[in-house]
ZADO-1210 file (C-alpha; in nm, 4 decimals, padded with zeros to 6 digits):
<atoms>
<atom x="01.7019" y="-05.9015" z="00.2274" code="UNK" pos="1"/>
<atom x="01.4340" y="-05.6563" z="00.3352" code="UNK" pos="2"/>
<atom x="01.0880" y="-05.7882" z="00.4189" code="UNK" pos="3"/>
<atom x="00.9260" y="-05.4776" z="00.2673" code="UNK" pos="4"/>
<atom x="01.0009" y="-05.2769" z="-00.0443" code="UNK" pos="5"/>
<atom x="00.8150" y="-04.9816" z="00.1063" code="UNK" pos="6"/>
<atom x="00.6978" y="-04.8757" z="00.4510" code="UNK" pos="7"/>
<atom x="00.4449" y="-04.5936" z="00.4335" code="UNK" pos="8"/>
<atom x="00.4067" y="-04.3841" z="00.7485" code="UNK" pos="9"/>
<atom x="00.1134" y="-04.1481" z="00.7276" code="UNK" pos="10"/>
<atom x="-00.2547" y="-04.0754" z="00.7265" code="UNK" pos="11"/>
<atom x="-00.5531" y="-04.2988" z="00.6620" code="UNK" pos="12"/>
<atom x="-00.8805" y="-04.1170" z="00.5960" code="UNK" pos="13"/>
<atom x="-01.2286" y="-04.1896" z="00.4789" code="UNK" pos="14"/>
<atom x="-01.2864" y="-03.9801" z="00.1645" code="UNK" pos="15"/>
<atom x="-01.6356" y="-03.8290" z="00.1481" code="UNK" pos="16"/>
<atom x="-01.6733" y="-03.7254" z="-00.2148" code="UNK" pos="17"/>
<atom x="-01.9368" y="-03.5086" z="-00.3850" code="UNK" pos="18"/>
<atom x="-01.9368" y="-03.4151" z="-00.7533" code="UNK" pos="19"/>
<atom x="-02.0253" y="-03.0500" z="-00.8265" code="UNK" pos="20"/>
<atom x="-02.0772" y="-02.8445" z="-01.1398" code="UNK" pos="21"/>
<atom x="-01.8593" y="-02.5783" z="-00.9787" code="UNK" pos="22"/>
<atom x="-01.7112" y="-02.5278" z="-00.6362" code="UNK" pos="23"/>
<atom x="-01.8944" y="-02.2800" z="-00.4113" code="UNK" pos="24"/>
<atom x="-01.7636" y="-01.9341" z="-00.3343" code="UNK" pos="25"/>
<atom x="-01.7716" y="-01.7727" z="00.0130" code="UNK" pos="26"/>
<atom x="-02.1218" y="-01.7857" z="00.1597" code="UNK" pos="27"/>
<atom x="-02.2562" y="-01.9817" z="-00.1375" code="UNK" pos="28"/>
<atom x="-02.4393" y="-02.3165" z="-00.1430" code="UNK" pos="29"/>
<atom x="-02.4335" y="-02.5434" z="-00.4478" code="UNK" pos="30"/>
<atom x="-02.6019" y="-02.8774" z="-00.5073" code="UNK" pos="31"/>
<atom x="-02.3928" y="-03.1843" z="-00.5752" code="UNK" pos="32"/>
<atom x="-02.4121" y="-03.5528" z="-00.6521" code="UNK" pos="33"/>
<atom x="-02.4905" y="-03.8323" z="-00.4098" code="UNK" pos="34"/>
<atom x="-02.2264" y="-03.8747" z="-00.1390" code="UNK" pos="35"/>
<atom x="-01.9701" y="-04.1479" z="-00.2046" code="UNK" pos="36"/>
<atom x="-01.7436" y="-04.2834" z="00.0705" code="UNK" pos="37"/>
<atom x="-01.4038" y="-04.4201" z="-00.0296" code="UNK" pos="38"/>
<atom x="-01.0894" y="-04.5301" z="00.1562" code="UNK" pos="39"/>
<atom x="-00.8209" y="-04.2602" z="00.1332" code="UNK" pos="40"/>
<atom x="-00.5650" y="-04.0513" z="00.3192" code="UNK" pos="41"/>
<atom x="-00.2242" y="-03.9787" z="00.1711" code="UNK" pos="42"/>
<atom x="-00.0575" y="-04.2593" z="00.3639" code="UNK" pos="43"/>
<atom x="-00.3299" y="-04.5131" z="00.2914" code="UNK" pos="44"/>
<atom x="-00.3337" y="-04.4099" z="-00.0736" code="UNK" pos="45"/>
<atom x="00.0407" y="-04.4526" z="-00.1137" code="UNK" pos="46"/>
<atom x="00.0345" y="-04.7955" z="00.0489" code="UNK" pos="47"/>
<atom x="-00.2451" y="-04.9237" z="-00.1757" code="UNK" pos="48"/>
<atom x="-00.0867" y="-04.7744" z="-00.4885" code="UNK" pos="49"/>
<atom x="00.2472" y="-04.9426" z="-00.4187" code="UNK" pos="50"/>
<atom x="00.0907" y="-05.2773" z="-00.3313" code="UNK" pos="51"/>
<atom x="-00.1193" y="-05.2749" z="-00.6499" code="UNK" pos="52"/>
<atom x="00.2015" y="-05.2332" z="-00.8498" code="UNK" pos="53"/>
<atom x="00.3507" y="-05.5379" z="-00.6816" code="UNK" pos="54"/>
<atom x="00.5597" y="-05.3783" z="-00.4058" code="UNK" pos="55"/>
<atom x="00.5808" y="-05.5567" z="-00.0719" code="UNK" pos="56"/>
<atom x="00.4221" y="-05.2806" z="00.1330" code="UNK" pos="57"/>
<atom x="00.3476" y="-05.2085" z="00.4997" code="UNK" pos="58"/>
<atom x="00.1484" y="-04.9212" z="00.6493" code="UNK" pos="59"/>
<atom x="00.2141" y="-04.7503" z="00.9826" code="UNK" pos="60"/>
<atom x="-00.0869" y="-04.5342" z="01.0677" code="UNK" pos="61"/>
<atom x="-00.3686" y="-04.4839" z="01.3190" code="UNK" pos="62"/>
<atom x="-00.7429" y="-04.5169" z="01.2608" code="UNK" pos="63"/>
<atom x="-01.0451" y="-04.4954" z="01.4873" code="UNK" pos="64"/>
<atom x="-01.2373" y="-04.7888" z="01.6290" code="UNK" pos="65"/>
<atom x="-01.5316" y="-04.7130" z="01.4022" code="UNK" pos="66"/>
<atom x="-01.6909" y="-04.7994" z="01.0685" code="UNK" pos="67"/>
<atom x="-01.4568" y="-04.5733" z="00.8726" code="UNK" pos="68"/>
<atom x="-01.1562" y="-04.7369" z="01.0373" code="UNK" pos="69"/>
<atom x="-01.2817" y="-05.0828" z="00.9432" code="UNK" pos="70"/>
<atom x="-01.3388" y="-04.9654" z="00.5855" code="UNK" pos="71"/>
<atom x="-00.9804" y="-04.8461" z="00.5649" code="UNK" pos="72"/>
<atom x="-00.8305" y="-05.1634" z="00.7100" code="UNK" pos="73"/>
<atom x="-01.0366" y="-05.3807" z="00.4757" code="UNK" pos="74"/>
<atom x="-00.9198" y="-05.1776" z="00.1750" code="UNK" pos="75"/>
<atom x="-00.5535" y="-05.2058" z="00.2740" code="UNK" pos="76"/>
<atom x="-00.5739" y="-05.5806" z="00.3232" code="UNK" pos="77"/>
<atom x="-00.7615" y="-05.6300" z="-00.0026" code="UNK" pos="78"/>
<atom x="-00.4779" y="-05.4540" z="-00.1856" code="UNK" pos="79"/>
<atom x="-00.2179" y="-05.6757" z="-00.0185" code="UNK" pos="80"/>
<atom x="-00.0794" y="-05.4212" z="00.2300" code="UNK" pos="81"/>
<atom x="00.0580" y="-05.5518" z="00.5612" code="UNK" pos="82"/>
<atom x="-00.1501" y="-05.3723" z="00.8288" code="UNK" pos="83"/>
<atom x="00.0314" y="-05.5046" z="01.1362" code="UNK" pos="84"/>
<atom x="00.1560" y="-05.1488" z="01.1964" code="UNK" pos="85"/>
<atom x="-00.1891" y="-04.9870" z="01.1840" code="UNK" pos="86"/>
<atom x="-00.2953" y="-04.8765" z="01.5326" code="UNK" pos="87"/>
<atom x="-00.6633" y="-04.8544" z="01.6281" code="UNK" pos="88"/>
<atom x="-00.8321" y="-04.6113" z="01.8691" code="UNK" pos="89"/>
<atom x="-00.7610" y="-04.2825" z="02.0405" code="UNK" pos="90"/>
<atom x="-00.9889" y="-04.0685" z="01.8204" code="UNK" pos="91"/>
<atom x="-01.2356" y="-04.1041" z="01.5332" code="UNK" pos="92"/>
<atom x="-01.0918" y="-04.2028" z="01.1970" code="UNK" pos="93"/>
<atom x="-00.9734" y="-03.9080" z="00.9892" code="UNK" pos="94"/>
<atom x="-01.2081" y="-03.7779" z="00.7226" code="UNK" pos="95"/>
<atom x="-01.1465" y="-03.5858" z="00.3976" code="UNK" pos="96"/>
<atom x="-01.4317" y="-03.3819" z="00.2496" code="UNK" pos="97"/>
<atom x="-01.3756" y="-03.3691" z="-00.1275" code="UNK" pos="98"/>
<atom x="-01.5547" y="-03.1850" z="-00.4072" code="UNK" pos="99"/>
<atom x="-01.4790" y="-03.2797" z="-00.7673" code="UNK" pos="100"/>
<atom x="-01.5776" y="-03.0601" z="-01.0635" code="UNK" pos="101"/>
<atom x="-01.6474" y="-03.1774" z="-01.4223" code="UNK" pos="102"/>
<atom x="-01.2855" y="-03.1190" z="-01.5274" code="UNK" pos="103"/>
<atom x="-01.1622" y="-03.3607" z="-01.2594" code="UNK" pos="104"/>
<atom x="-01.0102" y="-03.0905" z="-01.0370" code="UNK" pos="105"/>
<atom x="-01.0756" y="-03.1257" z="-00.6667" code="UNK" pos="106"/>
<atom x="-01.0834" y="-02.9277" z="-00.3425" code="UNK" pos="107"/>
<atom x="-01.0203" y="-03.1061" z="-00.0129" code="UNK" pos="108"/>
<atom x="-01.0728" y="-03.0294" z="00.3566" code="UNK" pos="109"/>
<atom x="-00.9252" y="-03.2811" z="00.6019" code="UNK" pos="110"/>
<atom x="-01.0305" y="-03.3551" z="00.9605" code="UNK" pos="111"/>
<atom x="-00.7206" y="-03.5400" z="01.0914" code="UNK" pos="112"/>
<atom x="-00.8913" y="-03.7364" z="01.3701" code="UNK" pos="113"/>
<atom x="-00.6812" y="-04.0376" z="01.4671" code="UNK" pos="114"/>
<atom x="-00.4032" y="-03.9309" z="01.2283" code="UNK" pos="115"/>
<atom x="-00.3218" y="-03.6507" z="01.4721" code="UNK" pos="116"/>
<atom x="-00.2677" y="-03.9114" z="01.7454" code="UNK" pos="117"/>
<atom x="00.0093" y="-04.0976" z="01.5624" code="UNK" pos="118"/>
<atom x="00.2917" y="-04.0088" z="01.7997" code="UNK" pos="119"/>
<atom x="00.6723" y="-04.0267" z="01.8075" code="UNK" pos="120"/>
<atom x="00.6302" y="-04.3030" z="02.0639" code="UNK" pos="121"/>
<atom x="00.4309" y="-04.5039" z="01.8102" code="UNK" pos="122"/>
<atom x="00.7207" y="-04.4663" z="01.5671" code="UNK" pos="123"/>
<atom x="00.9765" y="-04.5834" z="01.8213" code="UNK" pos="124"/>
<atom x="00.7586" y="-04.8838" z="01.9058" code="UNK" pos="125"/>
<atom x="00.7604" y="-04.9849" z="01.5374" code="UNK" pos="126"/>
<atom x="01.1391" y="-05.0080" z="01.5085" code="UNK" pos="127"/>
<atom x="01.1100" y="-05.3588" z="01.3661" code="UNK" pos="128"/>
<atom x="00.9145" y="-05.2303" z="01.0669" code="UNK" pos="129"/>
<atom x="01.1830" y="-04.9730" z="00.9928" code="UNK" pos="130"/>
<atom x="01.4587" y="-05.2346" z="01.0095" code="UNK" pos="131"/>
<atom x="01.2660" y="-05.4503" z="00.7626" code="UNK" pos="132"/>
<atom x="01.2029" y="-05.1787" z="00.5008" code="UNK" pos="133"/>
<atom x="01.4124" y="-05.0720" z="00.2031" code="UNK" pos="134"/>
<atom x="01.2316" y="-04.7387" z="00.1538" code="UNK" pos="135"/>
<atom x="01.0226" y="-04.5323" z="00.3980" code="UNK" pos="136"/>
<atom x="00.7802" y="-04.2682" z="00.2739" code="UNK" pos="137"/>
<atom x="00.5847" y="-04.0067" z="00.4684" code="UNK" pos="138"/>
<atom x="00.3578" y="-03.7044" z="00.4229" code="UNK" pos="139"/>
<atom x="00.2422" y="-03.4228" z="00.6511" code="UNK" pos="140"/>
<atom x="-00.1136" y="-03.5306" z="00.7359" code="UNK" pos="141"/>
<atom x="00.0375" y="-03.6616" z="01.0615" code="UNK" pos="142"/>
<atom x="00.2128" y="-03.4478" z="01.3273" code="UNK" pos="143"/>
<atom x="00.5442" y="-03.2983" z="01.2191" code="UNK" pos="144"/>
<atom x="00.7154" y="-03.4235" z="01.5342" code="UNK" pos="145"/>
<atom x="00.6137" y="-03.7752" z="01.4282" code="UNK" pos="146"/>
<atom x="00.7764" y="-03.7242" z="01.0879" code="UNK" pos="147"/>
<atom x="01.0934" y="-03.6064" z="01.2644" code="UNK" pos="148"/>
<atom x="01.0919" y="-03.9315" z="01.4628" code="UNK" pos="149"/>
<atom x="01.0501" y="-04.1268" z="01.1378" code="UNK" pos="150"/>
<atom x="01.3733" y="-03.9702" z="01.0115" code="UNK" pos="151"/>
<atom x="01.5501" y="-04.0554" z="01.3354" code="UNK" pos="152"/>
<atom x="01.4236" y="-04.4137" z="01.3158" code="UNK" pos="153"/>
<atom x="01.5533" y="-04.4859" z="00.9653" code="UNK" pos="154"/>
<atom x="01.7776" y="-04.7887" z="00.9353" code="UNK" pos="155"/>
<atom x="02.1243" y="-04.7536" z="00.7809" code="UNK" pos="156"/>
<atom x="02.0955" y="-04.7929" z="00.4048" code="UNK" pos="157"/>
<atom x="01.7226" y="-04.7220" z="00.3862" code="UNK" pos="158"/>
<atom x="01.5863" y="-04.4372" z="00.1751" code="UNK" pos="159"/>
<atom x="01.3431" y="-04.1664" z="00.2885" code="UNK" pos="160"/>
<atom x="01.0869" y="-04.0109" z="00.0552" code="UNK" pos="161"/>
<atom x="00.8706" y="-03.7182" z="00.1684" code="UNK" pos="162"/>
<atom x="00.5741" y="-03.5436" z="00.0123" code="UNK" pos="163"/>
<atom x="00.5282" y="-03.2355" z="00.2361" code="UNK" pos="164"/>
<atom x="00.1514" y="-03.2117" z="00.1969" code="UNK" pos="165"/>
<atom x="-00.0139" y="-03.0122" z="00.3399" code="UNK" pos="166"/>
<atom x="00.3023" y="-02.7971" z="00.3205" code="UNK" pos="167"/>
<atom x="00.4683" y="-02.6286" z="00.6150" code="UNK" pos="168"/>
<atom x="00.8265" y="-02.5271" z="00.7037" code="UNK" pos="169"/>
<atom x="01.0468" y="-02.8306" z="00.7591" code="UNK" pos="170"/>
<atom x="01.3326" y="-02.8789" z="01.0065" code="UNK" pos="171"/>
<atom x="01.6795" y="-02.9106" z="00.8558" code="UNK" pos="172"/>
<atom x="01.6983" y="-03.2638" z="00.9985" code="UNK" pos="173"/>
<atom x="01.4014" y="-03.3732" z="00.7874" code="UNK" pos="174"/>
<atom x="01.5116" y="-03.1924" z="00.4727" code="UNK" pos="175"/>
<atom x="01.8559" y="-03.3506" z="00.4887" code="UNK" pos="176"/>
<atom x="01.7049" y="-03.6999" z="00.4907" code="UNK" pos="177"/>
<atom x="01.4787" y="-03.6516" z="00.1858" code="UNK" pos="178"/>
<atom x="01.5824" y="-03.8506" z="-00.1200" code="UNK" pos="179"/>
<atom x="01.3724" y="-03.7178" z="-00.2824" code="UNK" pos="180"/>
<atom x="01.1528" y="-03.4375" z="-00.1539" code="UNK" pos="181"/>
<atom x="00.8416" y="-03.4517" z="-00.3774" code="UNK" pos="182"/>
<atom x="00.6465" y="-03.1271" z="-00.4239" code="UNK" pos="183"/>
<atom x="00.3915" y="-02.9750" z="-00.6572" code="UNK" pos="184"/>
<atom x="00.3912" y="-02.6054" z="-00.7490" code="UNK" pos="185"/>
<atom x="00.1893" y="-02.4982" z="-00.4442" code="UNK" pos="186"/>
<atom x="00.4029" y="-02.6977" z="-00.2020" code="UNK" pos="187"/>
<atom x="00.7261" y="-02.5676" z="-00.3545" code="UNK" pos="188"/>
<atom x="00.6157" y="-02.2068" z="-00.3180" code="UNK" pos="189"/>
<atom x="00.5038" y="-02.2559" z="00.0426" code="UNK" pos="190"/>
<atom x="00.8340" y="-02.4180" z="00.1400" code="UNK" pos="191"/>
<atom x="01.0404" y="-02.1518" z="-00.0346" code="UNK" pos="192"/>
<atom x="00.8237" y="-01.8470" z="00.0275" code="UNK" pos="193"/>
<atom x="00.6839" y="-01.6440" z="-00.2611" code="UNK" pos="194"/>
<atom x="00.9827" y="-01.4113" z="-00.2714" code="UNK" pos="195"/>
<atom x="01.2300" y="-01.6965" z="-00.3278" code="UNK" pos="196"/>
<atom x="01.0309" y="-01.9292" z="-00.5495" code="UNK" pos="197"/>
<atom x="01.1353" y="-01.7907" z="-00.8884" code="UNK" pos="198"/>
<atom x="00.9249" y="-01.8209" z="-01.2017" code="UNK" pos="199"/>
<atom x="01.0186" y="-02.1609" z="-01.3466" code="UNK" pos="200"/>
<atom x="01.0016" y="-02.5129" z="-01.1998" code="UNK" pos="201"/>
<atom x="01.3760" y="-02.5418" z="-01.2534" code="UNK" pos="202"/>
<atom x="01.4175" y="-02.2426" z="-01.0204" code="UNK" pos="203"/>
<atom x="01.1996" y="-02.4052" z="-00.7545" code="UNK" pos="204"/>
<atom x="01.3910" y="-02.7305" z="-00.7784" code="UNK" pos="205"/>
<atom x="01.7348" y="-02.5703" z="-00.7507" code="UNK" pos="206"/>
<atom x="01.6262" y="-02.3506" z="-00.4607" code="UNK" pos="207"/>
<atom x="01.4755" y="-02.6463" z="-00.2746" code="UNK" pos="208"/>
<atom x="01.7860" y="-02.8561" z="-00.3388" code="UNK" pos="209"/>
<atom x="01.9912" y="-02.5809" z="-00.1781" code="UNK" pos="210"/>
<atom x="01.7832" y="-02.6223" z="00.1388" code="UNK" pos="211"/>
<atom x="01.9396" y="-02.9633" z="00.2019" code="UNK" pos="212"/>
<atom x="01.7473" y="-03.2535" z="00.0378" code="UNK" pos="213"/>
<atom x="01.9564" y="-03.5109" z="-00.1443" code="UNK" pos="214"/>
<atom x="01.7192" y="-03.4860" z="-00.4411" code="UNK" pos="215"/>
<atom x="01.3986" y="-03.3065" z="-00.5398" code="UNK" pos="216"/>
<atom x="01.1069" y="-03.3990" z="-00.7655" code="UNK" pos="217"/>
<atom x="00.8589" y="-03.1321" z="-00.8776" code="UNK" pos="218"/>
<atom x="00.5309" y="-03.2681" z="-01.0145" code="UNK" pos="219"/>
<atom x="00.3728" y="-03.0555" z="-01.2865" code="UNK" pos="220"/>
<atom x="00.0405" y="-03.2258" z="-01.3558" code="UNK" pos="221"/>
<atom x="-00.0266" y="-03.2566" z="-01.7279" code="UNK" pos="222"/>
<atom x="00.3202" y="-03.1100" z="-01.7952" code="UNK" pos="223"/>
<atom x="00.4954" y="-03.4102" z="-01.6375" code="UNK" pos="224"/>
<atom x="00.7609" y="-03.3681" z="-01.3703" code="UNK" pos="225"/>
<atom x="01.1082" y="-03.2351" z="-01.3057" code="UNK" pos="226"/>
<atom x="01.3887" y="-03.4093" z="-01.1159" code="UNK" pos="227"/>
<atom x="01.6857" y="-03.2412" z="-00.9520" code="UNK" pos="228"/>
<atom x="01.9944" y="-03.3725" z="-00.7773" code="UNK" pos="229"/>
<atom x="02.3558" y="-03.2586" z="-00.7438" code="UNK" pos="230"/>
<atom x="02.4072" y="-03.4127" z="-01.0898" code="UNK" pos="231"/>
<atom x="02.1666" y="-03.1665" z="-01.2505" code="UNK" pos="232"/>
<atom x="01.8049" y="-03.0947" z="-01.3404" code="UNK" pos="233"/>
<atom x="01.5976" y="-03.2851" z="-01.5976" code="UNK" pos="234"/>
<atom x="01.2411" y="-03.2787" z="-01.7279" code="UNK" pos="235"/>
<atom x="01.0253" y="-03.5917" z="-01.7258" code="UNK" pos="236"/>
<atom x="00.7587" y="-03.5948" z="-01.9990" code="UNK" pos="237"/>
<atom x="00.3893" y="-03.6367" z="-01.9277" code="UNK" pos="238"/>
<atom x="00.1513" y="-03.8956" z="-02.0655" code="UNK" pos="239"/>
<atom x="-00.1524" y="-03.7410" z="-02.2342" code="UNK" pos="240"/>
<atom x="-00.4808" y="-03.8834" z="-02.1060" code="UNK" pos="241"/>
<atom x="-00.8383" y="-03.7635" z="-02.0578" code="UNK" pos="242"/>
<atom x="-00.8588" y="-03.6754" z="-01.6875" code="UNK" pos="243"/>
<atom x="-01.1698" y="-03.7825" z="-01.4992" code="UNK" pos="244"/>
<atom x="-01.0646" y="-03.7267" z="-01.1362" code="UNK" pos="245"/>
<atom x="-00.7254" y="-03.6115" z="-01.0046" code="UNK" pos="246"/>
<atom x="-00.7981" y="-03.7178" z="-00.6444" code="UNK" pos="247"/>
<atom x="-00.5044" y="-03.9180" z="-00.5095" code="UNK" pos="248"/>
<atom x="-00.3002" y="-03.9040" z="-00.8299" code="UNK" pos="249"/>
<atom x="-00.0087" y="-03.7376" z="-00.6528" code="UNK" pos="250"/>
<atom x="-00.0084" y="-04.0162" z="-00.3951" code="UNK" pos="251"/>
<atom x="00.0068" y="-04.2771" z="-00.6708" code="UNK" pos="252"/>
<atom x="00.3012" y="-04.0907" z="-00.8244" code="UNK" pos="253"/>
<atom x="00.4870" y="-04.0762" z="-00.4919" code="UNK" pos="254"/>
<atom x="00.4292" y="-04.4448" z="-00.4170" code="UNK" pos="255"/>
<atom x="00.5442" y="-04.5590" z="-00.7592" code="UNK" pos="256"/>
<atom x="00.8499" y="-04.3350" z="-00.7429" code="UNK" pos="257"/>
<atom x="00.9490" y="-04.4636" z="-00.3986" code="UNK" pos="258"/>
<atom x="00.9080" y="-04.8251" z="-00.5063" code="UNK" pos="259"/>
<atom x="01.1118" y="-04.7912" z="-00.8244" code="UNK" pos="260"/>
<atom x="01.3880" y="-04.6011" z="-00.6446" code="UNK" pos="261"/>
<atom x="01.4053" y="-04.8830" z="-00.3913" code="UNK" pos="262"/>
<atom x="01.4418" y="-05.1267" z="-00.6810" code="UNK" pos="263"/>
<atom x="01.7523" y="-04.9366" z="-00.7909" code="UNK" pos="264"/>
<atom x="01.6197" y="-04.7260" z="-01.0808" code="UNK" pos="265"/>
<atom x="01.7798" y="-04.3843" z="-01.1432" code="UNK" pos="266"/>
<atom x="01.5703" y="-04.0881" z="-01.0321" code="UNK" pos="267"/>
<atom x="01.4620" y="-03.9751" z="-01.3795" code="UNK" pos="268"/>
<atom x="01.3580" y="-04.3266" z="-01.4857" code="UNK" pos="269"/>
<atom x="01.1665" y="-04.3840" z="-01.1639" code="UNK" pos="270"/>
<atom x="00.9882" y="-04.0500" z="-01.2080" code="UNK" pos="271"/>
<atom x="00.8946" y="-04.1367" z="-01.5673" code="UNK" pos="272"/>
<atom x="00.7393" y="-04.4617" z="-01.4475" code="UNK" pos="273"/>
<atom x="00.5595" y="-04.2781" z="-01.1674" code="UNK" pos="274"/>
<atom x="00.4190" y="-04.0307" z="-01.4211" code="UNK" pos="275"/>
<atom x="00.2650" y="-04.3210" z="-01.6137" code="UNK" pos="276"/>
<atom x="00.1109" y="-04.4558" z="-01.2945" code="UNK" pos="277"/>
<atom x="-00.0370" y="-04.1147" z="-01.2150" code="UNK" pos="278"/>
<atom x="-00.1691" y="-04.0853" z="-01.5710" code="UNK" pos="279"/>
<atom x="-00.3649" y="-04.4086" z="-01.5418" code="UNK" pos="280"/>
<atom x="-00.5023" y="-04.3015" z="-01.2032" code="UNK" pos="281"/>
<atom x="-00.6546" y="-03.9751" z="-01.3298" code="UNK" pos="282"/>
<atom x="-00.8570" y="-04.1586" z="-01.5959" code="UNK" pos="283"/>
<atom x="-01.0683" y="-04.3203" z="-01.3228" code="UNK" pos="284"/>
<atom x="-01.2892" y="-04.1850" z="-01.0469" code="UNK" pos="285"/>
<atom x="-01.1782" y="-04.1943" z="-00.6845" code="UNK" pos="286"/>
<atom x="-00.8391" y="-04.2401" z="-00.5226" code="UNK" pos="287"/>
<atom x="-00.7467" y="-04.5942" z="-00.4198" code="UNK" pos="288"/>
<atom x="-00.9915" y="-04.7600" z="-00.6579" code="UNK" pos="289"/>
<atom x="-00.8273" y="-04.5736" z="-00.9468" code="UNK" pos="290"/>
<atom x="-00.4780" y="-04.7145" z="-00.8891" code="UNK" pos="291"/>
<atom x="-00.3426" y="-04.9440" z="-01.1595" code="UNK" pos="292"/>
<atom x="-00.1578" y="-05.2724" z="-01.1560" code="UNK" pos="293"/>
<atom x="00.1860" y="-05.2993" z="-01.3144" code="UNK" pos="294"/>
<atom x="00.0266" y="-05.4686" z="-01.6167" code="UNK" pos="295"/>
<atom x="-00.2107" y="-05.1750" z="-01.6681" code="UNK" pos="296"/>
<atom x="00.0802" y="-04.9313" z="-01.6528" code="UNK" pos="297"/>
<atom x="00.2732" y="-05.1365" z="-01.9068" code="UNK" pos="298"/>
<atom x="-00.0306" y="-05.1345" z="-02.1380" code="UNK" pos="299"/>
<atom x="-00.0363" y="-04.7537" z="-02.1289" code="UNK" pos="300"/>
</atoms>
C-alpha cells in the first residue's frame, strides 16, 4: 500500500493579490484594492486542494528562509499536507503578483525565487517519497530539468500527471510519461504552435495525443473540459456557477483529477469530478482558501 495518494512536485509562492476595476495597459497606472497576501504557487495549490478533498498528500518543493516561506509551510500543514519534502533556503520564497478584475479574471507575474533552486539532485534525494506515492504531479514553475528528473524517478506502477504551466516545449521523455497532460487553450496552442493547433479543442487534444502522452485533458473554463486517450475523445460538462475569482482554479482541477485517477476512476469520470471541484473554487476569493472539502463538492 502506498503511503501517499499524491506527491506534488512543484512551486510554492506567496500570492500578492490586488483587485482592480480593469487591468492596466502599457505605461498606464491604475488604483487597486488593499494588498492581500495568500499562500499559493501551482505546486502548493495542488497539494492543499488534494489534501482538502481527503487525499493523503505530500509536497516536494523549496521555499526561502523568510516570512513568506513560513506562511506557506503553515498553510500546507494546516491543510494536512506532509511537508517533510519541503526544502528551506537557497533564495527568497517565490512570489506571484496577481491582479483580479470584477469578473474574476486574473493576470499573474511570477518571481520564481527558491522554486528555481529545486534541482534534479533534490529529486534524487527524495527517492523515498516517490516510492511511497501512487500518483506524482508536476507543473513548470520549477526548472524543466527538474521535471525531467521527476519522470526518471517515478516508481514502477505510479502515474504521472503534468500541467505544463507556464507552457514551453517539452522533451519526448516527459511527454511520454504524462497520463494525462493537462492543458488549457493557451497552453495547448503554445505546445503545438499556432500553425498546428487547429480550431476546435478536439483538434488540440488529438494533436497533443499524437506527440506522445498516454492521455490528454483540455480544460475549457465555463465550457467544462475534454478528455482524450487512444480510446477516443469525450466532452466533460461544466457546472454553472457565479465566478468570483478564478485564481488557482486550474490547480484545484489538476489536483482533484490526479487524486481520482489514483483511486482508479476512469479519465472522464475523474475529470467530471475535477470540474465540480474547480467550480466550487471559483465561487470564492483567493486560491488555497477557496478549495473545497469532499463534502462541499458533493453538496454542489
